[in-house]
C-alpha positions, 0 to 999 in steps of 0.5 A: 729778705724782710727788709726788701719787702718793706722797702718795696712795699713802701715804694709801692705805696708811694707810687699808689699815692702819686697816682691817686693825687695825679688822678684827682688833679686830672679829675678836678681839672676836667670839672673846673670847666663849666658853662657859666651863662647861656647868652643866646639860643636860636631854634633852626627854622624847622625847629629840629636843632637849637644853636646855643651861644654861651660863656665857658669858664675853666677857672681863674687861670684861663680867659673866658671863652665863647662857645657854640653848640648845636643841640636838641631843642631845649637841651642844656649846654653842659660841655665845651662847644661842639661847633665853635670855641674861641678865647680872647687869647692875646689878641686885641679883640673886643670882649663881649658883655659875658667876658669872652670874645663877641659872637653872634648866630644867624640861621640862613636856612633850616640846615645852614648856620652862620657864626659871626665872631670878632676877628681878633678872637683866638679860635680853637674850634670851628667845625663845618658841620654837626647834626646835619647842619652846615656851619659857616664862619664870618670873622668881623672887624669890631 
């Protein structure tokens, strides 16, 4: 009876250690991704929303990415893009000076944003609206 308790106790400890290591790795993986550099911030014509273009970096094993978020005026970009995200992937796209695929922002009106981006980029997110702003995308051959 005592031997069984020790074996079960040892197995339970190993399971707890394994869960702890797994949780730590998951936490570290989430915190490795950071906003490396804000490339452009353009206020909407009515001043209610900022369109922010930035480099997003998840560490040495992943390519640099280009992200776009629609944020409150002056709010810093701290997470993955809430509107647009693209990587170079395996494409022949043109890398921008910040390392990710080239992109550019243009307001067409107070509630209409156009994201121009390199046609060769691998787009992983492209929302059509956010914060009451309609978003259009224009892939450009560069």
